[in-house]
C-alpha positions in Angstrom: -7.5 -15.8 1.0 -4.5 -13.4 1.4 -0.9 -14.3 1.2 2.0 -12.6 2.8 4.8 -11.3 0.5 8.0 -9.4 1.1 8.9 -6.3 -1.0 11.5 -3.6 -0.9 10.2 -0.1 -1.3 11.8 3.3 -1.5 11.9 5.2 1.8 10.1 8.3 0.4 7.4 6.1 -1.1 6.9 4.3 2.2 6.7 7.7 4.0 4.0 8.8 1.6 2.1 5.6 2.1 2.3 6.0 5.9 0.9 9.5 5.6 -2.1 8.3 3.7 -2.7 5.6 6.3 -2.4 8.1 9.1 -5.0 10.4 7.3 -7.4 7.4 7.2 -7.3 7.1 3.4 -6.3 3.4 3.8 -6.7 1.0 6.8 -3.0 0.0 6.8 0.0 -0.2 4.5 -1.1 -3.5 3.0 -4.4 -2.0 2.0 -2.7 0.9 0.3 -0.3 -1.3 -1.6 -3.1 -3.7 -2.6 -5.2 -0.8 -3.8 -2.3 0.5 -6.0 -1.6 -2.9 -7.5 -5.2 -3.4 -8.3 -5.3 0.0 -10.0 -2.3 -1.0 -12.2 -3.9 -4.3 -13.1 -7.3 -2.8 -13.8 -9.0 -4.9 -11.2 
């Protein structure tokens, strides 16, 4: 189950995330952020 959350993120960071999504590295912004958090948590 997934839950929606709200976060604030730096404009430059968001731009870089969107670039990765447009290149097909991630399905969408949520996927990119979830991947990054999992990396930090070691999941």
